[in-house]
DRENPA-3360 file (N, C-alpha, C; in nm, 2 decimals, always signed):
BEGIN
1 = XXXXXXXX = +7.41/+8.15/+5.85/+7.28/+8.20/+5.79/+7.29/+8.35/+5.79 ~ +7.26/+8.41/+5.67/+7.26/+8.55/+5.64/+7.14/+8.62/+5.71 ~ +7.17/+8.74/+5.76/+7.06/+8.82/+5.82/+7.04/+8.95/+5.74 ~ +6.92/+8.96/+5.69/+6.89/+9.08/+5.60/+6.78/+9.16/+5.68 ~ +6.80/+9.29/+5.69/+6.70/+9.37/+5.76/+6.62/+9.45/+5.65 ~ +6.49/+9.45/+5.67/+6.40/+9.53/+5.59/+6.40/+9.68/+5.64 ~ +6.43/+9.77/+5.55/+6.44/+9.91/+5.58/+6.32/+9.98/+5.51 ~ +6.23/+10.03/+5.59/+6.12/+10.10/+5.53/+6.17/+10.23/+5.47;
9 = XXXXXXXX = +6.13/+10.27/+5.34/+6.18/+10.39/+5.28/+6.12/+10.51/+5.35 ~ +6.20/+10.62/+5.35/+6.16/+10.75/+5.40/+6.22/+10.86/+5.32 ~ +6.15/+10.97/+5.32/+6.20/+11.09/+5.25/+6.29/+11.17/+5.34 ~ +6.29/+11.14/+5.47/+6.37/+11.22/+5.57/+6.51/+11.16/+5.57 ~ +6.61/+11.23/+5.52/+6.74/+11.18/+5.51/+6.81/+11.15/+5.64 ~ +6.78/+11.24/+5.74/+6.84/+11.22/+5.87/+6.79/+11.09/+5.93 ~ +6.66/+11.07/+5.92/+6.60/+10.95/+5.97/+6.65/+10.82/+5.90 ~ +6.66/+10.83/+5.77/+6.71/+10.72/+5.69/+6.85/+10.68/+5.73;
17 = XXXXXXXX = +6.94/+10.78/+5.74/+7.08/+10.75/+5.78/+7.09/+10.70/+5.92 ~ +7.01/+10.75/+6.01/+7.01/+10.70/+6.15/+6.97/+10.55/+6.15 ~ +6.87/+10.52/+6.08/+6.82/+10.38/+6.07/+6.93/+10.29/+6.02 ~ +6.99/+10.33/+5.91/+7.10/+10.24/+5.85/+7.21/+10.23/+5.95 ~ +7.25/+10.34/+6.02/+7.36/+10.33/+6.12/+7.33/+10.23/+6.23 ~ +7.20/+10.22/+6.27/+7.17/+10.13/+6.37/+7.17/+9.98/+6.32 ~ +7.13/+9.96/+6.20/+7.12/+9.83/+6.14/+7.25/+9.77/+6.09 ~ +7.34/+9.85/+6.04/+7.45/+9.81/+5.96/+7.54/+9.71/+6.04;
25 = XXXXXXXX = +7.57/+9.74/+6.17/+7.67/+9.65/+6.24/+7.62/+9.50/+6.26 ~ +7.49/+9.48/+6.24/+7.44/+9.34/+6.27/+7.38/+9.27/+6.15 ~ +7.39/+9.32/+6.03/+7.33/+9.26/+5.92/+7.43/+9.24/+5.80 ~ +7.39/+9.14/+5.72/+7.46/+9.12/+5.60/+7.41/+9.20/+5.48 ~ +7.29/+9.24/+5.49/+7.23/+9.32/+5.38/+7.11/+9.40/+5.43 ~ +7.07/+9.50/+5.36/+6.95/+9.58/+5.39/+6.86/+9.58/+5.27 ~ +6.74/+9.53/+5.29/+6.63/+9.52/+5.19/+6.54/+9.64/+5.19 ~ +6.51/+9.70/+5.07/+6.44/+9.83/+5.07/+6.31/+9.81/+4.99;
33 = XXXXXXXX = +6.19/+9.80/+5.05/+6.07/+9.79/+4.97/+6.04/+9.92/+4.88 ~ +5.96/+9.90/+4.78/+5.93/+10.01/+4.69/+5.78/+10.04/+4.71 ~ +5.74/+10.16/+4.74/+5.60/+10.20/+4.75/+5.51/+10.10/+4.82 ~ +5.54/+10.08/+4.95/+5.46/+9.98/+5.03/+5.31/+10.02/+5.02 ~ +5.23/+9.91/+5.00/+5.08/+9.93/+4.98/+5.04/+10.02/+4.87 ~ +5.14/+10.04/+4.77/+5.11/+10.12/+4.65/+5.12/+10.27/+4.67 ~ +5.17/+10.31/+4.79/+5.18/+10.45/+4.82/+5.32/+10.50/+4.79 ~ +5.33/+10.62/+4.72/+5.47/+10.67/+4.69/+5.53/+10.72/+4.82;
41 = XXXXXXXX = +5.66/+10.68/+4.84/+5.73/+10.73/+4.96/+5.87/+10.79/+4.90 ~ +5.96/+10.70/+4.88/+6.09/+10.74/+4.82/+6.14/+10.62/+4.74 ~ +6.20/+10.65/+4.62/+6.24/+10.54/+4.54/+6.34/+10.45/+4.61 ~ +6.31/+10.32/+4.61/+6.40/+10.22/+4.67/+6.53/+10.21/+4.60 ~ +6.53/+10.23/+4.46/+6.65/+10.22/+4.38/+6.74/+10.34/+4.41 ~ +6.68/+10.46/+4.42/+6.76/+10.58/+4.45/+6.82/+10.57/+4.59 ~ +6.74/+10.53/+4.69/+6.79/+10.51/+4.82/+6.90/+10.41/+4.83 ~ +6.89/+10.30/+4.76/+6.99/+10.20/+4.76/+7.12/+10.25/+4.70;
49 = XXXXXXXX = +7.11/+10.32/+4.59/+7.23/+10.38/+4.53/+7.30/+10.48/+4.62 ~ +7.22/+10.56/+4.68/+7.28/+10.66/+4.78/+7.35/+10.60/+4.89 ~ +7.28/+10.50/+4.95/+7.34/+10.43/+5.07/+7.46/+10.35/+5.03 ~ +7.46/+10.29/+4.92/+7.58/+10.21/+4.87/+7.70/+10.30/+4.87 ~ +7.69/+10.43/+4.82/+7.80/+10.52/+4.82/+7.85/+10.55/+4.96 ~ +7.76/+10.54/+5.06/+7.81/+10.57/+5.20/+7.86/+10.45/+5.27 ~ +7.80/+10.33/+5.23/+7.84/+10.20/+5.29/+7.88/+10.10/+5.18 ~ +8.00/+10.12/+5.13/+8.03/+10.04/+5.01/+8.05/+9.89/+5.03;
57 = XXXXXXXX = +8.07/+9.85/+5.15/+8.08/+9.71/+5.18/+7.95/+9.64/+5.22 ~ +7.85/+9.71/+5.23/+7.72/+9.66/+5.27/+7.63/+9.64/+5.15 ~ +7.56/+9.53/+5.15/+7.47/+9.50/+5.04/+7.33/+9.57/+5.06 ~ +7.28/+9.63/+4.95/+7.15/+9.69/+4.96/+7.07/+9.63/+4.85 ~ +6.94/+9.59/+4.88/+6.86/+9.52/+4.79/+6.73/+9.59/+4.77 ~ +6.72/+9.68/+4.66/+6.60/+9.75/+4.64/+6.50/+9.67/+4.57 ~ +6.37/+9.70/+4.59/+6.26/+9.64/+4.52/+6.22/+9.72/+4.40 ~ +6.17/+9.65/+4.30/+6.12/+9.72/+4.18/+5.98/+9.66/+4.15;
65 = XXXXXXXX = +5.88/+9.75/+4.15/+5.74/+9.70/+4.12/+5.72/+9.71/+3.97 ~ +5.69/+9.59/+3.91/+5.67/+9.60/+3.77/+5.54/+9.66/+3.73 ~ +5.45/+9.68/+3.83/+5.32/+9.74/+3.80/+5.34/+9.89/+3.78 ~ +5.46/+9.94/+3.81/+5.49/+10.09/+3.79/+5.57/+10.12/+3.67 ~ +5.63/+10.02/+3.60/+5.73/+10.05/+3.50/+5.70/+9.97/+3.37 ~ +5.74/+10.04/+3.26/+5.74/+9.96/+3.13/+5.88/+9.91/+3.10 ~ +5.90/+9.86/+2.99/+6.03/+9.81/+2.95/+6.14/+9.91/+2.96 ~ +6.12/+10.03/+2.91/+6.22/+10.14/+2.92/+6.25/+10.17/+3.06;
73 = XXXXXXXX = +6.15/+10.19/+3.14/+6.17/+10.22/+3.28/+6.25/+10.11/+3.36 ~ +6.21/+9.99/+3.33/+6.28/+9.88/+3.40/+6.43/+9.87/+3.36 ~ +6.46/+9.88/+3.23/+6.59/+9.87/+3.19/+6.68/+9.99/+3.24 ~ +6.62/+10.11/+3.24/+6.69/+10.22/+3.30/+6.72/+10.20/+3.45 ~ +6.62/+10.15/+3.52/+6.65/+10.13/+3.67/+6.76/+10.03/+3.68 ~ +6.75/+9.92/+3.61/+6.85/+9.81/+3.63/+6.99/+9.86/+3.59 ~ +6.99/+9.94/+3.48/+7.12/+9.99/+3.44/+7.18/+10.09/+3.54 ~ +7.09/+10.17/+3.60/+7.14/+10.26/+3.70/+7.19/+10.19/+3.83;
81 = XXXXXXXX = +7.12/+10.08/+3.86/+7.16/+10.00/+3.98/+7.30/+9.94/+3.95 ~ +7.32/+9.89/+3.83/+7.45/+9.83/+3.79/+7.56/+9.93/+3.81 ~ +7.53/+10.05/+3.75/+7.63/+10.16/+3.76/+7.66/+10.20/+3.90 ~ +7.56/+10.19/+3.99/+7.58/+10.23/+4.13/+7.64/+10.12/+4.22 ~ +7.67/+10.01/+4.16/+7.73/+9.90/+4.23/+7.63/+9.81/+4.32 ~ +7.51/+9.83/+4.28/+7.40/+9.74/+4.35/+7.40/+9.60/+4.29 ~ +7.42/+9.50/+4.37/+7.44/+9.37/+4.32/+7.32/+9.29/+4.31 ~ +7.21/+9.33/+4.38/+7.09/+9.25/+4.38/+6.97/+9.34/+4.38;
89 = XXXXXXXX = +6.86/+9.30/+4.33/+6.73/+9.37/+4.33/+6.62/+9.27/+4.33 ~ +6.50/+9.31/+4.38/+6.39/+9.22/+4.39/+6.28/+9.27/+4.29 ~ +6.23/+9.19/+4.21/+6.12/+9.22/+4.12/+5.99/+9.17/+4.18 ~ +5.88/+9.25/+4.18/+5.75/+9.20/+4.23/+5.64/+9.28/+4.15 ~ +5.53/+9.22/+4.15/+5.42/+9.28/+4.08/+5.38/+9.41/+4.16 ~ +5.35/+9.40/+4.29/+5.32/+9.51/+4.37/+5.17/+9.54/+4.38 ~ +5.13/+9.60/+4.49/+4.99/+9.64/+4.51/+4.95/+9.74/+4.41 ~ +4.82/+9.76/+4.38/+4.77/+9.86/+4.29/+4.82/+10.00/+4.34;
97 = XXXXXXXX = +4.86/+10.08/+4.24/+4.91/+10.21/+4.28/+4.80/+10.30/+4.34 ~ +4.83/+10.37/+4.45/+4.74/+10.46/+4.52/+4.71/+10.58/+4.43 ~ +4.79/+10.61/+4.34/+4.77/+10.72/+4.24/+4.81/+10.68/+4.10 ~ +4.74/+10.73/+4.00/+4.77/+10.70/+3.87/+4.72/+10.56/+3.83 ~ +4.77/+10.50/+3.72/+4.72/+10.37/+3.67/+4.83/+10.27/+3.67 ~ +4.79/+10.14/+3.67/+4.89/+10.03/+3.67/+4.94/+10.02/+3.53 ~ +5.07/+9.98/+3.52/+5.14/+9.95/+3.40/+5.13/+9.80/+3.38 ~ +5.07/+9.75/+3.27/+5.06/+9.61/+3.25/+5.15/+9.56/+3.13;
105 = XXXXXXXX = +5.28/+9.60/+3.14/+5.37/+9.57/+3.03/+5.44/+9.44/+3.06 ~ +5.48/+9.41/+3.18/+5.56/+9.30/+3.21/+5.52/+9.22/+3.34 ~ +5.54/+9.09/+3.33/+5.53/+9.01/+3.45/+5.66/+9.00/+3.52 ~ +5.67/+8.94/+3.64/+5.80/+8.93/+3.71/+5.90/+8.85/+3.63 ~ +5.86/+8.73/+3.59/+5.96/+8.64/+3.52/+6.00/+8.70/+3.39 ~ +5.91/+8.76/+3.32/+5.94/+8.83/+3.19/+6.03/+8.94/+3.21 ~ +6.01/+9.02/+3.32/+6.10/+9.13/+3.35/+6.24/+9.08/+3.38 ~ +6.25/+8.98/+3.46/+6.39/+8.92/+3.49/+6.46/+8.88/+3.36;
113 = XXXXXXXX = +6.39/+8.81/+3.27/+6.45/+8.76/+3.15/+6.49/+8.88/+3.06 ~ +6.41/+8.99/+3.06/+6.44/+9.10/+2.98/+6.57/+9.17/+3.03 ~ +6.58/+9.19/+3.16/+6.70/+9.26/+3.22/+6.82/+9.18/+3.19 ~ +6.82/+9.04/+3.21/+6.93/+8.96/+3.19/+6.98/+8.95/+3.04 ~ +6.88/+8.96/+2.95/+6.91/+8.96/+2.81/+6.97/+9.09/+2.75 ~ +6.94/+9.20/+2.82/+6.98/+9.33/+2.77/+7.09/+9.40/+2.84 ~ +7.12/+9.36/+2.97/+7.22/+9.43/+3.05/+7.32/+9.33/+3.10 ~ +7.44/+9.34/+3.04/+7.55/+9.25/+3.08/+7.59/+9.29/+3.22;
121 = XXXXXXXX = +7.61/+9.19/+3.31/+7.65/+9.22/+3.45/+7.54/+9.29/+3.53 ~ +7.41/+9.27/+3.49/+7.30/+9.33/+3.57/+7.30/+9.27/+3.71 ~ +7.24/+9.34/+3.80/+7.22/+9.29/+3.94/+7.15/+9.15/+3.93 ~ +7.19/+9.07/+4.03/+7.11/+8.94/+4.05/+6.97/+8.98/+4.09 ~ +6.88/+8.90/+4.03/+6.73/+8.94/+4.05/+6.66/+8.83/+4.13 ~ +6.58/+8.88/+4.23/+6.50/+8.80/+4.31/+6.35/+8.83/+4.30 ~ +6.27/+8.74/+4.36/+6.13/+8.76/+4.36/+6.07/+8.70/+4.48 ~ +5.94/+8.73/+4.51/+5.87/+8.67/+4.62/+5.83/+8.52/+4.59;
129 = XXXXXXXX = +5.82/+8.44/+4.69/+5.78/+8.30/+4.67/+5.71/+8.26/+4.80 ~ +5.58/+8.24/+4.79/+5.50/+8.19/+4.90/+5.49/+8.04/+4.90 ~ +5.51/+7.99/+5.02/+5.50/+7.84/+5.04/+5.35/+7.80/+5.02 ~ +5.26/+7.89/+5.02/+5.12/+7.85/+4.99/+5.09/+7.84/+4.84 ~ +5.19/+7.88/+4.75/+5.17/+7.86/+4.61/+5.15/+7.71/+4.58 ~ +5.08/+7.67/+4.48/+5.08/+7.53/+4.44/+5.22/+7.49/+4.39 ~ +5.25/+7.36/+4.40/+5.39/+7.31/+4.37/+5.43/+7.34/+4.23 ~ +5.33/+7.33/+4.14/+5.36/+7.36/+4.00/+5.40/+7.50/+3.98;
137 = XXXXXXXX = +5.34/+7.60/+4.05/+5.37/+7.74/+4.04/+5.50/+7.77/+4.10 ~ +5.53/+7.70/+4.21/+5.66/+7.72/+4.27/+5.77/+7.67/+4.18 ~ +5.75/+7.55/+4.12/+5.85/+7.49/+4.04/+5.88/+7.58/+3.92 ~ +5.77/+7.64/+3.86/+5.79/+7.73/+3.75/+5.87/+7.85/+3.78 ~ +5.84/+7.91/+3.90/+5.92/+8.03/+3.94/+6.06/+7.99/+3.97 ~ +6.09/+7.88/+4.04/+6.22/+7.84/+4.07/+6.31/+7.82/+3.94 ~ +6.24/+7.77/+3.84/+6.32/+7.73/+3.71/+6.33/+7.85/+3.62 ~ +6.28/+7.97/+3.66/+6.29/+8.09/+3.57/+6.43/+8.14/+3.58;
145 = XXXXXXXX = +6.45/+8.26/+3.52/+6.58/+8.32/+3.52/+6.61/+8.40/+3.65 ~ +6.52/+8.39/+3.74/+6.55/+8.46/+3.87/+6.66/+8.39/+3.95 ~ +6.73/+8.46/+4.03/+6.85/+8.41/+4.10/+6.82/+8.37/+4.25 ~ +6.73/+8.44/+4.31/+6.70/+8.42/+4.45/+6.56/+8.45/+4.48 ~ +6.51/+8.40/+4.60/+6.37/+8.42/+4.63/+6.35/+8.46/+4.78 ~ +6.26/+8.55/+4.80/+6.22/+8.59/+4.94/+6.09/+8.51/+4.98 ~ +6.11/+8.42/+5.07/+6.00/+8.33/+5.10/+5.90/+8.38/+5.20 ~ +5.78/+8.38/+5.17/+5.67/+8.41/+5.26/+5.61/+8.29/+5.31;
153 = XXXXXXXX = +5.56/+8.30/+5.44/+5.50/+8.18/+5.51/+5.59/+8.06/+5.51 ~ +5.71/+8.08/+5.53/+5.81/+7.97/+5.52/+5.77/+7.84/+5.60 ~ +5.72/+7.87/+5.72/+5.69/+7.76/+5.81/+5.55/+7.71/+5.80 ~ +5.48/+7.76/+5.70/+5.34/+7.71/+5.68/+5.33/+7.56/+5.66 ~ +5.42/+7.51/+5.59/+5.42/+7.37/+5.56/+5.57/+7.32/+5.55 ~ +5.62/+7.26/+5.66/+5.77/+7.23/+5.66/+5.81/+7.13/+5.56 ~ +5.72/+7.03/+5.53/+5.75/+6.93/+5.43/+5.77/+7.00/+5.29 ~ +5.68/+7.09/+5.26/+5.68/+7.16/+5.13/+5.80/+7.25/+5.13;
161 = XXXXXXXX = +5.84/+7.32/+5.24/+5.96/+7.40/+5.24/+6.08/+7.32/+5.22 ~ +6.09/+7.20/+5.27/+6.20/+7.11/+5.25/+6.21/+7.08/+5.10 ~ +6.10/+7.05/+5.04/+6.10/+7.03/+4.89/+6.15/+7.15/+4.81 ~ +6.10/+7.26/+4.85/+6.14/+7.39/+4.78/+6.29/+7.41/+4.80 ~ +6.34/+7.38/+4.92/+6.49/+7.40/+4.94/+6.57/+7.30/+4.86 ~ +6.52/+7.18/+4.85/+6.60/+7.08/+4.76/+6.60/+7.13/+4.62 ~ +6.48/+7.17/+4.57/+6.47/+7.22/+4.43/+6.56/+7.34/+4.41 ~ +6.56/+7.44/+4.50/+6.64/+7.56/+4.49/+6.79/+7.52/+4.49;
169 = XXXXXXXX = +6.83/+7.43/+4.57/+6.97/+7.39/+4.57/+7.01/+7.33/+4.44 ~ +6.92/+7.24/+4.39/+6.95/+7.17/+4.26/+6.97/+7.27/+4.15 ~ +6.89/+7.38/+4.16/+6.90/+7.48/+4.05/+7.00/+7.59/+4.08 ~ +7.06/+7.59/+4.19/+7.16/+7.69/+4.23/+7.10/+7.83/+4.27 ~ +6.97/+7.82/+4.32/+6.90/+7.94/+4.36/+6.91/+7.96/+4.52 ~ +6.91/+8.08/+4.56/+6.91/+8.11/+4.71/+6.77/+8.14/+4.76 ~ +6.75/+8.10/+4.89/+6.62/+8.13/+4.96/+6.65/+8.21/+5.08 ~ +6.57/+8.31/+5.10/+6.57/+8.40/+5.22/+6.43/+8.41/+5.27;
177 = XXXXXXXX = +6.41/+8.36/+5.40/+6.27/+8.36/+5.45/+6.24/+8.48/+5.54 ~ +6.12/+8.53/+5.53/+6.08/+8.64/+5.61/+6.05/+8.59/+5.75 ~ +6.10/+8.67/+5.85/+6.06/+8.66/+5.99/+6.00/+8.80/+6.02 ~ +5.87/+8.80/+6.04/+5.80/+8.93/+6.07/+5.78/+8.94/+6.22 ~ +5.84/+9.05/+6.27/+5.84/+9.07/+6.42/+5.74/+9.18/+6.46 ~ +5.67/+9.15/+6.57/+5.57/+9.25/+6.61/+5.61/+9.31/+6.75 ~ +5.57/+9.43/+6.78/+5.58/+9.49/+6.91/+5.45/+9.54/+6.95 ~ +5.44/+9.59/+7.07/+5.31/+9.65/+7.11/+5.27/+9.77/+7.02;
185 = XXXXXXXX = +5.37/+9.83/+6.96/+5.34/+9.95/+6.87/+5.27/+9.91/+6.75 ~ +5.30/+9.79/+6.69/+5.24/+9.76/+6.56/+5.17/+9.62/+6.55 ~ +5.15/+9.56/+6.66/+5.09/+9.42/+6.66/+4.95/+9.42/+6.60 ~ +4.86/+9.51/+6.64/+4.73/+9.51/+6.58/+4.73/+9.55/+6.43 ~ +4.81/+9.64/+6.40/+4.82/+9.68/+6.25/+4.87/+9.56/+6.17 ~ +4.97/+9.49/+6.22/+5.02/+9.38/+6.14/+4.92/+9.26/+6.13 ~ +4.85/+9.24/+6.23/+4.75/+9.13/+6.23/+4.64/+9.17/+6.13 ~ +4.60/+9.29/+6.12/+4.50/+9.34/+6.03/+4.55/+9.34/+5.88;
193 = XXXXXXXX = +4.68/+9.37/+5.87/+4.74/+9.38/+5.73/+4.78/+9.25/+5.67 ~ +4.83/+9.16/+5.76/+4.90/+9.04/+5.71/+4.81/+8.91/+5.71 ~ +4.69/+8.92/+5.77/+4.60/+8.81/+5.78/+4.67/+8.69/+5.85 ~ +4.68/+8.57/+5.79/+4.73/+8.46/+5.86/+4.88/+8.44/+5.85 ~ +4.95/+8.54/+5.79/+5.10/+8.53/+5.80/+5.15/+8.52/+5.94 ~ +5.24/+8.44/+5.97/+5.29/+8.43/+6.11/+5.37/+8.55/+6.15 ~ +5.35/+8.60/+6.27/+5.43/+8.71/+6.32/+5.48/+8.67/+6.46 ~ +5.60/+8.72/+6.50/+5.67/+8.67/+6.61/+5.70/+8.79/+6.71;
201 = XXXXXXXX = +5.69/+8.76/+6.84/+5.74/+8.86/+6.94/+5.89/+8.86/+6.94 ~ +5.95/+8.96/+6.99/+6.10/+8.97/+6.98/+6.16/+8.85/+7.05 ~ +6.11/+8.80/+7.16/+6.18/+8.70/+7.23/+6.16/+8.56/+7.16 ~ +6.10/+8.55/+7.05/+6.09/+8.43/+6.97/+6.16/+8.44/+6.84 ~ +6.24/+8.54/+6.82/+6.31/+8.56/+6.69/+6.41/+8.45/+6.67 ~ +6.49/+8.43/+6.77/+6.60/+8.32/+6.76/+6.53/+8.19/+6.73 ~ +6.43/+8.16/+6.80/+6.36/+8.03/+6.78/+6.31/+8.01/+6.63 ~ +6.25/+8.12/+6.58/+6.21/+8.12/+6.44/+6.32/+8.10/+6.35;
209 = XXXXXXXX = +6.43/+8.17/+6.37/+6.55/+8.16/+6.28/+6.61/+8.02/+6.29 ~ +6.62/+7.96/+6.41/+6.68/+7.83/+6.43/+6.59/+7.72/+6.36 ~ +6.46/+7.74/+6.35/+6.37/+7.64/+6.29/+6.39/+7.65/+6.14 ~ +6.45/+7.75/+6.08/+6.48/+7.76/+5.94/+6.62/+7.73/+5.90 ~ +6.71/+7.71/+6.00/+6.85/+7.69/+5.97/+6.87/+7.56/+5.90 ~ +6.95/+7.56/+5.80/+6.98/+7.44/+5.72/+6.88/+7.42/+5.60 ~ +6.77/+7.50/+5.60/+6.67/+7.49/+5.50/+6.68/+7.61/+5.40 ~ +6.70/+7.73/+5.46/+6.71/+7.85/+5.38/+6.85/+7.91/+5.40;
217 = XXXXXXXX = +6.89/+8.00/+5.31/+7.02/+8.06/+5.31/+7.03/+8.18/+5.40 ~ +6.92/+8.23/+5.44/+6.92/+8.35/+5.53/+6.77/+8.39/+5.57 ~ +6.76/+8.49/+5.65/+6.63/+8.54/+5.70/+6.62/+8.69/+5.67 ~ +6.50/+8.74/+5.65/+6.47/+8.88/+5.63/+6.39/+8.92/+5.75 ~ +6.44/+9.01/+5.83/+6.37/+9.06/+5.94/+6.29/+9.18/+5.91 ~ +6.16/+9.17/+5.93/+6.06/+9.28/+5.89/+5.97/+9.31/+6.01 ~ +5.94/+9.44/+6.02/+5.85/+9.49/+6.12/+5.79/+9.62/+6.08 ~ +5.70/+9.62/+5.98/+5.64/+9.74/+5.93/+5.59/+9.83/+6.04;
225 = XXXXXXXX = +5.63/+9.96/+6.04/+5.58/+10.05/+6.15/+5.67/+10.06/+6.27 ~ +5.77/+9.97/+6.28/+5.85/+9.98/+6.40/+6.00/+9.94/+6.37 ~ +6.08/+10.03/+6.33/+6.22/+10.01/+6.30/+6.30/+9.96/+6.42 ~ +6.26/+10.01/+6.54/+6.33/+9.96/+6.66/+6.32/+9.81/+6.68 ~ +6.21/+9.76/+6.64/+6.19/+9.61/+6.65/+6.28/+9.54/+6.56 ~ +6.30/+9.59/+6.44/+6.39/+9.53/+6.34/+6.54/+9.54/+6.40 ~ +6.57/+9.65/+6.45/+6.71/+9.67/+6.50/+6.73/+9.57/+6.61 ~ +6.64/+9.56/+6.71/+6.66/+9.47/+6.82/+6.66/+9.32/+6.78;
233 = XXXXXXXX = +6.58/+9.29/+6.68/+6.57/+9.15/+6.63/+6.71/+9.12/+6.56 ~ +6.76/+9.21/+6.48/+6.88/+9.18/+6.41/+7.00/+9.17/+6.51 ~ +7.00/+9.25/+6.62/+7.10/+9.23/+6.72/+7.10/+9.10/+6.78 ~ +6.98/+9.04/+6.81/+6.97/+8.91/+6.86/+7.01/+8.80/+6.77 ~ +6.98/+8.82/+6.64/+7.01/+8.72/+6.54/+7.16/+8.72/+6.51 ~ +7.22/+8.84/+6.52/+7.37/+8.85/+6.49/+7.45/+8.76/+6.58 ~ +7.39/+8.73/+6.70/+7.47/+8.65/+6.80/+7.46/+8.50/+6.76 ~ +7.36/+8.46/+6.68/+7.35/+8.31/+6.65/+7.37/+8.28/+6.50;
241 = X = +7.38/+8.39/+6.42/+7.40/+8.37/+6.28/+7.53/+8.30/+6.24;
% end
């Protein structure tokens, strides 16, 4: 089972490199969100390209918010990622921008289709997939031109997750489920921010991962506001992956 760490973007290069140094030994890939909560921080695509040059054997997965780009911007980003050796990227709608206006040029599935039709050898493209979506919406997203999915609320309905896993395998798509870890530092913030999404203490990370084994292809460890929790969780998961 693959272990993917979520790396919160930062403008501080020293902090960025220190975080990657701590994560790299225990993960298969590093996932980089773009403008969390719609607030500008540092471009996930630029950070991924920079880090790939420093860690050529490690996978970096930047997010691209279609709410921020039109067709020209999307194709330029995807082309740049290809040139930088980035093999995967995640497309998402994204929260409303904290500054400026939303771009309503493309939906996620349309964006994926455009990139694949215009850029030969483009990065594999993923998207979010919540188990709370209706089955027909899940089926439509699975059958789109997207290659992999980052699964939210994976254990919300185990029977439904099993069905999603069967459909994904039939279509040759990969599934990576979020495990959101909390610490004393960020527990209250996460509960207020994530609503009913499940969050786990550090000592239950292995249990959560084992409950997903055989159903998904990997897990994404996330802990907004506490990079140390992500590092410790990935260290624990590396022993059982």
